[in-house]
C-alpha positions as CSV (number, residue, x, y, z in Angstrom):
1,M,-0.2,-5.9,-25.6
2,P,-3.7,-5.1,-26.9
3,S,-4.4,-1.7,-28.5
4,L,-6.0,1.1,-26.5
5,E,-8.3,2.1,-29.3
6,S,-11.4,1.0,-27.4
7,A,-10.6,3.7,-24.9
8,A,-10.0,6.5,-27.4
9,T,-12.8,8.7,-26.1
10,T,-11.4,8.9,-22.6
11,L,-7.6,8.5,-22.7
12,P,-5.0,11.1,-23.7
13,A,-4.1,11.0,-27.4
14,G,-0.4,10.5,-26.7
15,L,-1.1,7.2,-24.9
16,L,-3.2,5.9,-27.8
17,S,-0.4,6.1,-30.3
18,S,0.0,2.9,-32.3
19,R,3.7,3.2,-32.0
20,F,3.3,1.8,-28.4
21,D,1.0,-1.0,-29.4
22,D,2.0,-4.7,-28.8
23,L,5.4,-3.9,-27.3
24,G,7.2,-7.0,-26.0
25,V,6.8,-10.5,-27.4
26,T,3.6,-11.6,-29.0
27,L,3.4,-15.3,-29.7
28,G,2.1,-16.8,-32.9
29,P,1.9,-20.3,-34.5
30,D,5.3,-20.0,-36.1
31,G,7.2,-18.2,-33.3
32,G,6.9,-14.7,-31.9
33,T,7.1,-11.0,-32.8
34,L,9.2,-8.7,-30.7
35,R,8.5,-5.0,-30.7
36,V,10.7,-2.5,-28.8
37,W,10.4,1.3,-28.6
38,S,13.3,3.7,-28.6
39,S,13.1,7.1,-30.2
40,S,16.8,7.7,-30.3
41,A,18.4,4.3,-31.2
42,D,19.9,3.7,-34.5
43,A,20.3,-0.1,-34.0
44,V,18.4,-2.7,-31.9
45,D,19.3,-6.4,-31.8
46,L,17.6,-9.5,-30.4
47,V,20.1,-11.7,-28.6
48,V,19.1,-15.3,-27.9
49,F,20.8,-17.6,-25.3
50,E,21.2,-21.2,-24.7
51,H,18.6,-22.3,-22.2
52,S,21.0,-23.9,-19.8
53,D,23.8,-21.3,-20.2
54,L,22.8,-17.7,-20.0
55,D,26.3,-16.6,-21.2
56,W,26.1,-18.7,-24.4
57,I,24.7,-16.6,-27.3
58,T,23.1,-18.8,-29.9
59,D,21.7,-16.1,-32.2
60,T,21.7,-12.4,-32.8
61,T,19.0,-10.9,-35.0
62,P,18.6,-7.2,-35.9
63,L,15.2,-5.5,-35.4
64,A,13.9,-3.3,-38.2
65,P,12.6,0.2,-37.6
66,V,8.9,0.3,-38.4
67,G,8.2,4.0,-37.7
68,G,7.4,6.2,-34.7
69,G,10.4,4.9,-32.8
70,A,9.2,1.3,-32.9
71,W,11.5,-1.6,-33.9
72,E,10.3,-5.1,-34.7
73,V,11.3,-8.6,-35.6
74,T,9.4,-11.9,-36.2
75,T,11.3,-15.1,-35.7
76,P,10.7,-18.8,-34.8
77,L,13.4,-18.4,-32.1
78,L,10.9,-16.6,-29.9
79,R,8.9,-19.3,-28.2
80,P,7.9,-20.2,-24.6
81,G,11.1,-20.7,-22.6
82,T,13.4,-18.7,-24.9
83,R,16.0,-16.7,-23.0
84,Y,16.8,-13.4,-24.7
85,A,18.1,-9.9,-24.2
86,L,18.4,-6.6,-26.2
87,R,21.4,-4.7,-27.5
88,V,20.7,-1.1,-28.4
89,D,23.0,1.4,-30.0
90,G,22.6,5.1,-30.8
91,P,24.3,8.5,-31.1
92,H,26.3,10.2,-28.4
93,A,24.4,13.2,-27.1
94,P,23.4,14.7,-23.8
95,G,21.0,12.3,-22.1
96,N,21.9,9.3,-24.2
97,T,23.7,6.4,-22.6
98,F,23.8,3.8,-25.3
99,N,26.3,1.0,-25.2
100,R,25.9,-1.7,-27.7
101,G,28.0,-4.1,-25.6
102,T,25.5,-4.1,-22.8
103,L,22.8,-6.8,-22.7
104,L,19.5,-5.3,-21.6
105,V,16.2,-6.7,-20.1
106,E,13.3,-6.2,-22.5
107,P,10.9,-3.9,-20.6
108,Y,7.7,-5.9,-21.4
109,S,9.2,-9.3,-20.6
110,R,6.9,-11.5,-18.5
111,G,9.7,-13.6,-17.1
112,L,13.3,-13.2,-16.0
113,D,16.2,-15.6,-15.5
114,R,19.4,-14.7,-13.7
115,G,23.0,-15.6,-14.4
116,G,24.9,-13.5,-11.8
117,Y,24.3,-10.2,-10.0
118,D,23.3,-7.6,-12.6
119,D,23.1,-10.3,-15.2
120,W,19.5,-10.8,-16.2
121,R,17.8,-12.4,-19.2
122,S,14.3,-11.9,-20.4
123,V,12.3,-15.1,-20.8
124,V,9.3,-15.7,-23.1
125,V,6.3,-17.1,-21.3
126,D,3.0,-18.4,-22.6
127,G,1.1,-17.3,-19.5
128,S,-2.0,-19.4,-20.1
129,F,-3.9,-20.3,-16.9
130,D,-7.2,-21.9,-16.0
131,W,-9.0,-19.6,-13.6
132,G,-11.8,-22.1,-13.2
133,G,-14.5,-19.5,-13.4
134,V,-13.3,-17.7,-10.2
135,A,-14.1,-14.0,-10.4
136,K,-12.7,-11.1,-8.6
137,P,-14.4,-10.5,-5.2
138,A,-15.1,-6.8,-6.0
139,V,-15.4,-5.8,-2.4
140,P,-17.1,-2.3,-2.2
141,M,-14.9,0.4,-0.8
142,D,-17.1,1.0,2.3
143,R,-16.7,-2.7,3.2
144,T,-13.0,-2.8,2.5
145,V,-10.5,-3.5,5.4
146,I,-6.9,-3.5,4.0
147,Y,-4.3,-5.7,5.5
148,E,-0.8,-4.6,4.5
149,G,1.9,-7.2,4.6
150,H,5.1,-8.7,3.1
151,L,4.6,-11.7,0.9
152,K,7.5,-13.6,2.4
153,G,7.2,-12.4,6.0
154,L,3.5,-13.3,6.3
155,S,4.0,-17.1,6.1
156,K,7.7,-17.6,6.6
157,R,7.3,-18.8,10.2
158,H,3.6,-20.0,10.2
159,P,3.6,-23.5,11.8
160,G,0.5,-24.5,9.9
161,V,2.1,-23.8,6.5
162,P,4.4,-26.7,5.2
163,P,8.1,-25.7,5.3
164,A,8.4,-26.0,1.6
165,L,5.8,-23.3,1.2
166,H,7.1,-20.9,3.8
167,G,7.5,-17.4,2.5
168,T,6.1,-18.2,-1.0
169,Y,3.2,-17.3,-3.2
170,A,1.8,-20.7,-2.5
171,G,2.4,-20.2,1.2
172,L,0.3,-17.1,1.3
173,A,-2.7,-18.9,-0.2
174,H,-2.3,-21.9,2.0
175,P,-5.5,-22.7,4.0
176,A,-3.7,-21.8,7.3
177,M,-3.1,-18.3,6.0
178,V,-6.5,-17.9,4.5
179,E,-8.1,-19.0,7.8
180,H,-6.2,-16.3,9.6
181,F,-7.3,-13.6,7.1
182,L,-10.9,-14.7,7.3
183,F,-10.9,-15.2,11.1
184,L,-9.5,-11.7,11.5
185,G,-12.1,-10.3,9.1
186,V,-9.9,-8.3,6.7
187,T,-11.1,-8.2,3.0
188,S,-8.1,-7.1,1.0
189,I,-4.5,-8.3,1.2
190,E,-2.1,-5.5,0.2
191,L,1.3,-6.9,-0.7
192,L,4.6,-5.0,-0.5
193,P,6.3,-5.1,-4.0
194,V,6.2,-8.4,-5.8
195,H,7.5,-7.1,-9.2
196,A,11.0,-8.5,-9.8
197,F,13.5,-6.4,-7.9
198,A,17.2,-6.4,-6.9
199,T,19.2,-5.6,-3.8
200,E,21.4,-2.5,-4.1
201,P,25.2,-3.1,-4.1
202,R,25.7,-1.0,-1.0
203,L,23.4,-3.3,1.0
204,L,25.2,-6.4,-0.3
205,Q,28.5,-4.9,0.9
206,H,27.0,-4.8,4.4
207,G,25.6,-8.3,4.2
208,L,22.1,-7.0,4.1
209,A,19.2,-7.4,1.5
210,N,16.5,-5.2,0.1
211,Y,13.7,-7.0,1.9
212,W,10.8,-4.6,1.1
213,G,11.4,-4.7,-2.6
214,Y,11.2,-1.1,-3.6
215,N,13.9,-1.4,-6.3
216,T,12.2,-2.7,-9.4
217,L,13.9,-4.5,-12.3
218,N,10.9,-5.1,-14.5
219,F,7.2,-4.0,-14.3
220,F,5.7,-7.2,-15.7
221,T,7.5,-10.0,-14.0
222,P,6.7,-11.5,-10.5
223,H,9.7,-11.7,-8.1
224,A,11.0,-15.3,-8.6
225,P,12.5,-15.8,-5.1
226,Y,9.0,-15.7,-3.6
227,A,8.1,-18.8,-5.6
228,T,8.6,-22.3,-4.2
229,E,11.8,-24.1,-4.9
230,Q,10.0,-26.4,-7.3
231,A,8.6,-23.5,-9.4
232,R,11.9,-21.8,-9.5
233,R,13.5,-25.0,-10.8
234,E,10.9,-25.3,-13.5
235,G,11.4,-21.7,-14.6
236,P,9.5,-18.4,-15.1
237,E,6.4,-20.0,-16.5
238,A,6.0,-22.0,-13.3
239,V,6.7,-18.9,-11.2
240,L,3.9,-17.0,-12.9
241,R,1.6,-20.0,-12.7
242,E,2.2,-20.2,-8.9
243,F,1.5,-16.5,-8.6
244,K,-1.8,-16.8,-10.5
245,G,-2.7,-19.8,-8.4
246,M,-2.2,-17.7,-5.3
247,V,-4.6,-15.1,-6.6
248,R,-7.2,-17.7,-7.6
249,L,-7.2,-19.3,-4.2
250,L,-7.5,-16.0,-2.4
251,H,-10.3,-15.0,-4.7
252,E,-12.1,-18.3,-4.0
253,A,-12.0,-17.3,-0.3
254,G,-13.4,-13.8,-1.1
255,L,-10.1,-12.0,-0.5
256,E,-8.8,-9.3,-2.8
257,V,-5.2,-8.9,-3.7
258,I,-3.7,-5.4,-3.9
259,L,-0.2,-4.8,-5.1
260,D,2.2,-2.1,-3.9
261,V,3.7,-1.0,-7.2
262,V,6.9,1.0,-7.7
263,Y,6.6,2.9,-11.0
264,N,8.3,6.1,-9.8
265,H,11.9,4.8,-10.1
266,T,13.8,1.6,-11.1
267,A,16.8,-0.4,-9.9
268,E,19.1,1.3,-12.4
269,E,19.8,3.9,-9.7
270,G,21.6,7.2,-10.6
271,I,23.9,7.8,-13.5
272,G,26.8,5.3,-13.0
273,G,24.5,2.7,-11.6
274,P,23.4,-0.5,-13.3
275,R,22.5,-0.2,-17.0
276,S,20.1,-3.1,-17.1
277,S,17.1,-2.0,-19.2
278,L,15.4,1.4,-19.7
279,R,18.7,3.4,-19.4
280,G,20.3,1.5,-22.2
281,I,17.2,1.5,-24.4
282,D,16.3,5.2,-24.3
283,N,17.6,7.0,-21.2
284,R,16.3,10.4,-22.4
285,A,12.7,9.2,-22.8
286,Y,12.4,7.2,-19.6
287,Y,14.2,9.2,-16.9
288,R,13.7,12.8,-15.7
289,Q,16.8,14.9,-16.4
290,T,18.1,18.3,-17.2
291,D,19.1,19.4,-20.7
292,D,22.7,18.3,-20.1
293,G,21.6,14.8,-18.9
294,A,21.9,15.2,-15.1
295,Y,19.2,13.2,-13.4
296,I,16.3,15.0,-11.6
297,D,15.7,12.7,-8.6
298,V,12.4,13.3,-6.8
299,T,12.3,9.8,-5.3
300,G,15.5,9.7,-3.3
301,C,16.5,6.5,-5.1
302,G,18.8,7.9,-7.8
303,N,16.4,8.2,-10.7
304,S,12.8,9.2,-11.4
305,V,10.7,7.7,-14.2
306,N,9.7,10.5,-16.5
307,T,5.9,9.9,-16.9
308,S,5.6,13.2,-18.7
309,T,6.7,11.3,-21.8
310,D,4.2,9.2,-23.6
311,A,6.6,6.2,-23.7
312,A,7.1,6.0,-19.9
313,A,3.4,6.7,-19.2
314,R,2.3,4.0,-21.6
315,L,4.7,1.5,-20.0
316,V,3.1,2.1,-16.6
317,L,-0.4,1.9,-18.0
318,D,0.4,-1.3,-20.0
319,S,1.8,-2.9,-16.9
320,L,-1.3,-2.1,-14.8
321,R,-3.5,-3.5,-17.5
322,Y,-1.5,-6.7,-17.6
323,W,-1.7,-7.3,-13.8
324,A,-5.3,-6.3,-13.6
325,E,-6.4,-8.5,-16.5
326,D,-4.0,-11.4,-17.0
327,V,-3.2,-11.8,-13.4
328,Q,-6.6,-10.7,-12.0
329,I,-5.2,-8.2,-9.5
330,D,-7.9,-6.3,-7.6
331,G,-6.0,-3.0,-6.9
332,F,-2.8,-1.1,-6.7
333,R,-1.1,1.1,-4.2
334,F,1.2,3.5,-6.0
335,D,4.5,4.1,-4.2
336,L,5.5,7.8,-4.3
337,A,2.6,8.5,-6.6
338,A,3.3,12.3,-6.7
339,T,6.2,11.4,-9.0
340,L,3.8,9.9,-11.5
341,G,1.9,13.1,-11.6
342,R,4.8,15.4,-12.4
343,D,4.6,17.2,-15.8
344,A,7.4,18.1,-18.2
345,A,8.4,21.0,-15.9
346,H,8.6,18.4,-13.1
347,E,5.7,19.9,-11.2
348,F,2.8,17.9,-9.8
349,T,-0.7,18.3,-11.4
350,P,-3.7,16.2,-10.5
351,D,-4.8,16.4,-14.2
352,H,-1.6,14.7,-15.3
353,P,-2.5,12.5,-18.4
354,L,-1.2,9.3,-16.7
355,L,-3.2,9.9,-13.5
356,R,-6.4,10.5,-15.4
357,A,-5.7,7.6,-17.7
358,I,-5.3,5.2,-14.8
359,V,-8.8,6.3,-13.5
360,D,-10.5,6.5,-16.9
361,D,-9.2,3.5,-18.7
362,P,-12.2,1.1,-19.0
363,R,-9.9,-1.9,-18.7
364,L,-9.0,-0.8,-15.2
365,A,-12.6,-0.2,-14.2
366,G,-13.4,-1.6,-10.8
367,V,-9.7,-1.8,-9.8
368,K,-8.8,0.0,-6.6
369,K,-6.3,2.9,-7.1
370,I,-4.6,4.0,-4.0
371,S,-1.8,6.7,-4.0
372,E,1.0,7.3,-1.7
373,P,0.4,11.1,-2.4
374,W,3.9,12.4,-1.9
375,D,7.5,12.1,-3.0
376,V,10.7,13.8,-1.8
377,G,10.9,16.5,-4.5
378,M,9.8,20.2,-4.3
379,G,6.0,20.4,-4.0
380,G,6.0,16.6,-3.4
381,W,3.4,16.6,-0.5
382,Q,0.0,16.3,-2.2
383,T,-2.3,14.6,0.3
384,G,-5.9,15.3,-0.8
385,N,-5.0,16.5,-4.3
386,F,-5.3,13.4,-6.4
387,G,-8.8,13.9,-7.7
388,S,-11.8,11.7,-8.2
389,G,-11.3,8.0,-8.7
390,W,-8.3,7.9,-6.4
391,A,-8.0,6.9,-2.8
392,E,-5.0,8.2,-0.9
393,W,-2.9,7.2,2.1
394,N,-4.0,9.8,4.7
395,D,-0.8,10.8,6.5
396,R,-2.7,13.7,8.2
397,Y,-4.9,11.0,9.8
398,R,-1.9,9.0,11.0
399,D,-0.2,12.1,12.5
400,R,-3.3,13.5,14.3
401,V,-4.3,10.1,15.7
402,R,-0.8,9.4,17.0
403,N,-0.6,12.8,18.5
404,F,-3.9,12.5,20.3
405,W,-3.3,9.2,22.0
406,L,0.5,9.3,22.4
407,S,2.6,12.5,22.0
408,D,-0.2,14.7,23.5
409,V,-0.4,12.4,26.5
410,D,3.4,12.5,26.9
411,Y,3.2,16.3,26.7
412,A,0.4,16.5,29.3
413,R,2.5,14.4,31.7
414,R,5.2,17.1,31.6
415,A,3.1,20.2,31.2
416,S,-0.1,19.3,33.1
417,T,-2.3,19.8,30.0
418,A,-2.2,18.6,26.4
419,P,-1.0,21.1,23.7
420,V,-4.2,21.0,21.7
421,G,-7.9,20.2,22.0
422,I,-10.0,17.5,20.5
423,G,-11.2,19.2,17.3
424,G,-8.5,18.0,15.0
425,F,-8.9,14.4,16.2
426,A,-12.6,14.6,15.6
427,T,-12.1,15.8,12.0
428,R,-10.0,12.7,11.3
429,L,-12.5,10.4,13.1
430,A,-15.3,11.8,10.9
431,G,-13.5,11.2,7.6
432,S,-11.1,14.1,7.0
433,A,-13.6,16.4,5.3
434,N,-10.9,19.2,5.4
435,T,-8.7,17.0,3.2
436,F,-11.0,15.3,0.8
437,S,-13.7,17.1,-1.1
438,V,-17.5,16.5,-0.8
439,E,-17.4,15.0,-4.3
440,R,-14.8,12.4,-3.3
441,G,-16.2,11.5,0.1
442,P,-14.6,9.9,3.2
443,L,-13.6,6.7,1.4
444,A,-11.0,8.6,-0.6
445,G,-8.9,8.6,2.6
446,V,-7.0,5.4,3.4
447,N,-6.7,5.7,7.2
448,F,-3.7,4.1,8.9
449,V,-1.8,4.4,12.1
450,T,1.2,2.3,11.1
451,A,2.5,1.0,7.8
452,H,5.5,-1.2,6.6
453,D,7.8,1.9,7.1
454,G,7.9,3.3,10.6
455,F,7.3,1.8,14.0
456,T,5.0,-1.2,14.4
457,L,2.0,-0.6,16.7
458,R,3.7,-2.1,19.7
459,D,6.9,-0.2,19.1
460,L,4.9,3.0,18.7
461,V,3.8,2.7,22.3
462,S,7.2,1.4,23.6
463,Y,9.9,3.6,22.1
464,D,10.4,7.4,22.1
465,V,13.2,7.2,19.5
466,K,14.3,4.9,16.6
467,H,16.8,2.2,17.1
468,N,18.2,1.5,13.6
469,L,21.9,0.7,14.2
470,G,21.4,-2.7,12.6
471,N,20.7,-1.0,9.3
472,G,24.4,-0.1,8.8
473,E,23.8,3.7,8.6
474,H,24.7,4.7,12.1
475,N,21.1,5.3,13.0
476,R,20.8,8.1,10.5
477,D,18.1,6.4,8.4
478,G,14.4,6.3,9.2
479,A,12.1,9.0,10.4
480,D,13.1,11.0,13.4
481,T,9.6,12.4,14.1
482,N,7.5,9.4,15.0
483,R,4.9,10.9,17.4
484,S,5.5,7.9,19.6
485,F,5.5,7.5,23.4
486,N,7.2,4.8,25.5
487,H,5.0,5.5,28.5
488,G,7.9,5.6,31.0
489,A,10.5,3.2,29.8
490,E,12.4,2.8,26.5
491,G,11.7,-0.6,25.0
492,P,11.2,-3.8,27.0
493,T,10.2,-3.4,30.6
494,D,8.8,-5.6,33.5
495,D,6.8,-2.7,34.9
496,E,3.2,-4.1,34.8
497,G,1.8,-0.6,35.1
498,I,3.6,0.6,32.0
499,L,2.8,-2.6,30.1
500,A,-0.9,-2.2,30.9
501,T,-0.9,1.4,29.8
502,R,0.8,0.4,26.6
503,R,-1.7,-2.3,25.9
504,K,-4.6,0.2,26.4
505,A,-2.8,2.7,24.1
506,M,-2.7,0.1,21.4
507,R,-6.4,-0.6,21.8
508,N,-7.2,3.1,21.5
509,L,-5.2,3.4,18.3
510,L,-6.8,0.3,16.8
511,G,-10.2,1.4,18.0
512,T,-9.8,4.7,16.3
513,L,-8.5,3.2,13.1
514,L,-11.4,0.7,12.8
515,L,-14.2,3.0,14.0
516,S,-13.3,6.0,11.8
517,A,-15.0,7.1,8.6
518,G,-12.7,6.3,5.7
519,T,-11.0,3.1,4.5
520,P,-8.9,1.4,7.2
521,M,-5.5,-0.2,6.6
522,L,-4.1,-2.5,9.2
523,T,-0.4,-3.4,9.2
524,A,0.2,-7.2,9.3
525,G,1.3,-8.3,12.8
526,D,-0.3,-5.3,14.6
527,E,-3.2,-7.4,15.5
528,Y,-0.9,-9.4,17.7
529,G,1.4,-6.5,18.9
530,R,4.4,-7.4,16.8
531,T,7.7,-5.7,17.6
532,Q,10.8,-4.8,15.5
533,R,12.7,-3.9,18.6
534,G,12.5,-0.2,17.9
535,N,13.7,-0.3,14.3
536,N,11.5,2.0,12.3
537,N,13.1,1.4,8.9
538,A,13.6,-2.4,8.6
539,Y,13.7,-2.4,4.8
540,C,17.0,-4.3,4.8
541,H,16.3,-7.1,7.2
542,D,15.1,-10.4,5.8
543,S,15.1,-12.2,9.1
544,P,13.0,-13.0,12.2
545,L,13.1,-9.3,13.0
546,T,10.6,-8.7,10.1
547,W,8.9,-12.1,9.7
548,L,5.7,-12.4,11.6
549,S,5.8,-14.6,14.7
550,W,2.9,-16.9,15.2
551,E,3.6,-17.7,18.9
552,H,1.6,-15.3,21.1
553,A,1.3,-14.5,24.7
554,P,-2.2,-14.3,26.3
555,W,-2.2,-10.5,26.0
556,Q,-1.5,-10.8,22.3
557,Q,-4.4,-13.1,21.8
558,D,-6.6,-10.6,23.7
559,L,-5.4,-7.9,21.3
560,F,-6.2,-10.0,18.3
561,A,-9.7,-10.6,19.7
562,H,-10.1,-6.8,20.0
563,V,-9.2,-6.2,16.4
564,Q,-11.4,-9.1,15.3
565,R,-14.4,-7.6,17.2
566,L,-13.7,-4.1,15.9
567,I,-13.7,-5.3,12.3
568,R,-16.9,-7.2,12.9
569,L,-18.6,-4.1,14.5
570,R,-17.5,-2.0,11.6
571,H,-19.1,-4.5,9.2
572,E,-22.3,-4.6,11.3
573,N,-22.8,-0.9,11.7
574,P,-23.0,1.1,8.5
575,A,-23.0,4.4,10.5
576,L,-19.3,3.8,11.0
577,R,-18.5,3.5,7.2
578,P,-20.3,6.3,5.3
579,I,-19.8,6.5,1.6
580,N,-20.6,10.2,1.4
581,F,-20.1,13.3,3.6
582,A,-23.5,14.5,4.9
583,R,-24.7,17.9,3.7
584,L,-26.2,20.2,6.2
585,D,-28.9,21.4,3.8
586,E,-30.2,18.1,2.5
587,R,-30.5,14.4,3.2
588,T,-27.4,12.7,1.7
589,P,-27.8,9.0,0.8
590,S,-25.1,6.6,2.2
591,A,-23.8,9.2,4.6
592,S,-23.7,9.5,8.3
593,V,-25.4,12.4,10.1
594,M,-23.0,13.3,12.9
595,D,-23.8,15.1,16.2
596,W,-21.2,16.0,18.8
597,Y,-21.6,16.3,22.5
598,D,-19.3,17.2,25.4
599,E,-18.9,15.2,28.6
600,H,-22.0,16.9,30.0
601,G,-24.2,15.6,27.2
602,E,-24.5,19.1,25.7
603,T,-23.8,20.0,22.1
604,M,-20.1,20.8,21.7
605,S,-19.4,24.5,21.8
606,S,-16.7,26.1,19.6
607,E,-14.6,26.7,22.8
608,R,-14.7,23.1,23.7
609,W,-13.3,22.0,20.3
610,T,-10.1,24.0,20.7
611,N,-9.6,24.1,24.5
612,P,-6.6,21.8,25.4
613,S,-8.1,21.1,28.8
614,H,-11.2,19.6,27.3
615,R,-10.4,16.3,25.5
616,T,-13.6,14.4,25.9
617,L,-16.4,14.1,23.4
618,Q,-19.4,12.0,22.5
619,Y,-20.0,11.3,18.9
620,V,-23.3,10.1,17.6
621,A,-23.5,8.9,13.9
622,A,-26.7,8.0,12.2
623,S,-26.7,6.3,8.8
624,T,-28.8,7.5,5.9
625,P,-28.9,4.1,4.1
626,E,-29.8,3.3,0.5
627,V,-29.5,-0.5,0.9
628,E,-28.6,-1.4,4.5
629,A,-31.0,-0.8,7.5
630,F,-30.9,2.4,9.5
631,N,-28.2,2.4,12.1
632,R,-27.0,4.7,14.8
633,I,-24.0,4.5,17.2
634,L,-22.5,6.5,20.1
635,L,-18.7,6.7,20.5
636,I,-17.2,8.2,23.7
637,V,-13.6,9.4,23.4
638,H,-11.7,10.5,26.5
639,G,-8.2,11.7,25.8
640,E,-6.8,12.5,29.3
641,E,-5.2,10.1,31.7
642,A,-7.4,11.1,34.6
643,P,-10.8,9.4,34.7
644,T,-13.9,11.5,34.2
645,D,-17.7,11.4,34.5
646,V,-19.7,11.6,31.3
647,T,-23.4,12.3,31.1
648,L,-24.9,10.4,28.1
649,P,-26.8,12.7,25.7
650,E,-30.6,12.8,25.8
651,I,-31.8,12.5,22.2
652,A,-35.4,12.4,21.1
653,G,-36.6,8.9,20.6
654,V,-33.6,7.2,22.1
655,T,-34.3,4.8,25.0
656,R,-31.0,3.1,25.6
657,Y,-27.3,2.7,24.7
658,V,-26.2,-0.9,24.1
659,S,-22.6,-1.5,25.0
660,L,-20.6,-2.9,22.1
661,W,-16.9,-2.4,22.9
662,S,-14.5,-0.6,25.3
663,S,-10.8,-0.1,25.0
664,A,-10.6,-0.1,28.8
665,A,-11.3,-3.8,28.9
666,E,-8.3,-6.2,28.4
667,N,-10.7,-8.9,27.2
668,P,-13.1,-7.6,24.5
669,E,-15.7,-10.3,25.3
670,E,-16.3,-8.9,28.8
671,P,-19.9,-7.9,28.9
672,G,-20.5,-4.2,28.9
673,I,-23.3,-2.5,30.7
674,D,-26.2,-1.0,28.8
675,R,-26.9,2.6,29.6
676,T,-29.8,5.1,29.5
677,P,-29.9,8.7,28.2
678,G,-29.0,11.2,30.9
679,E,-27.1,8.5,32.9
680,I,-23.7,9.5,34.4
681,V,-21.0,7.1,33.5
682,A,-17.5,6.8,35.0
683,V,-15.1,6.8,32.1
684,P,-11.5,5.5,32.7
685,G,-8.6,7.7,31.6
686,T,-7.5,7.6,27.9
687,S,-10.2,5.3,26.7
688,M,-12.9,4.7,24.0
689,H,-16.4,3.2,24.4
690,L,-18.8,2.2,21.6
691,F,-22.6,1.8,22.0
692,R,-25.4,1.1,19.6
693,V,-28.2,3.7,20.0
694,E,-31.7,2.4,20.3
């Protein structure tokens, strides 16, 4: 691993220490050098295995201490293909869990091989690859549309992908999949975890699997089961080569690859769980714990990586640099990122050395950094607090948008009026300025309505409650507060009125997502109205329940066409994707000047913003471009089920409103009617309508 000396002027001193340089295996002409770090060990051994028998030890070589907690050995036994492990011993003391009899995965290993469950061996890989001159797409954030999906689930059932490639790295980059991504219009494929991971013993006991992958074994190795059978037979070198080939092909198509990375905890679980790597190397340095060695778990997964120590923080940073440089990854979404920002007192701080290092490291320049800005510990909810250079999943956006189109409508059916007005919804539509500072701008918010965890879009409009019995936890797992609305029947129904209302609700949610200021994230399958039959926590189902179906009814094809059109309109209209928040006292470049009108075409009054009986607005956004041409749009939002009349605003210089899209139409290609200022328009209940202003 290269030194960080080039970044000395920007990165924290602790992360620059030479004691952490070149950890792992570095290959040379006469073999390789292995460096391991453990501040408390008094003995570290390299154990080498027979290639074809991972239980047959062929050599054991001690590493020598070289200062600062680093241990090192150079040997001709370390060459591409070598299977090896570590044995580490040290003193008995609170927080130490040394056991010299345990074979451990070397933390920086680029490949893994498996004997039996909980029986992993590190593998030396060369890693060379011909990128053919293909560069990263470098999609600007204001042009980015993220598509979150599962590596296996995306292609597992695609009829255009050869069966041998179903659910694999190669399958994701197959022309049939690339065609889908490009035809839809998304720019960046965000993959659920692809670092090597394991299934928890309790799931295996129930005949289930960890499908999502949030249970990491090693931060440098791609998950081998996602490779083709041929690559798996050839070994870790071929698995890595297939992964890089996937990235290269997606880059050739102009598509970015973003990885969902889990640095907040590992598969070693709580004390008493597997001792597979970090726990056996230096438990005290790598995991959060009290003085007596009890774990402090802020992730809900049994352990929490202690990034307040230089060793753990450097491990994370080195991993990011490896994936961004050697594997050419375009961005990272950090699972439970609040954990990474906790200091030695276990409190979150946006100025945490690791969080700033991730942003300031010149070798991560241009890489997208997206936080899931919370964890389950005290003070863990930190949306809006990650500072410049970070984008954040905006759960406030998710909740307000769901409330407006679903739970508020449900409430109004029972109480004759909605619980709140339209002001909070408008704030989210305009970029969440009350969450993200002027300096960071609207693109700091990654807007989403659904994600891998929770209801799918279709289930969100079809179920009032979760249906998770198949998870083996008696329906206790998964969120109980979903802000969903079944529209009159729980789950499947033949009632065409209910089905039509659900379809329009999906169009409203998608329209809001793709027409809002901020960075949109679409969950894979929502473009077709995928269902998980009411399961809002399908993390343990590797089955057709979670794999995308590619057989679609006519209404699903219409829904896809809506999403496709909305993404195209977002691309064509810069007023919908401002980079900056507009300032009232000056012209702000790359912002959108926003004006708000009520259903009468009058400027919104303060009373209208908060009155629950007034849930209609007209939103005019005008771009202040630096590069693109001037652009102005009108968006009508009506949040009540009863239809209403809307008088279009009369604005100086405006002669007409050109219809671009309506959520009220089943078919997005139905021609709209152009309108004139001052014209009274009949607006259907709970609907959105987009116009270009001329």
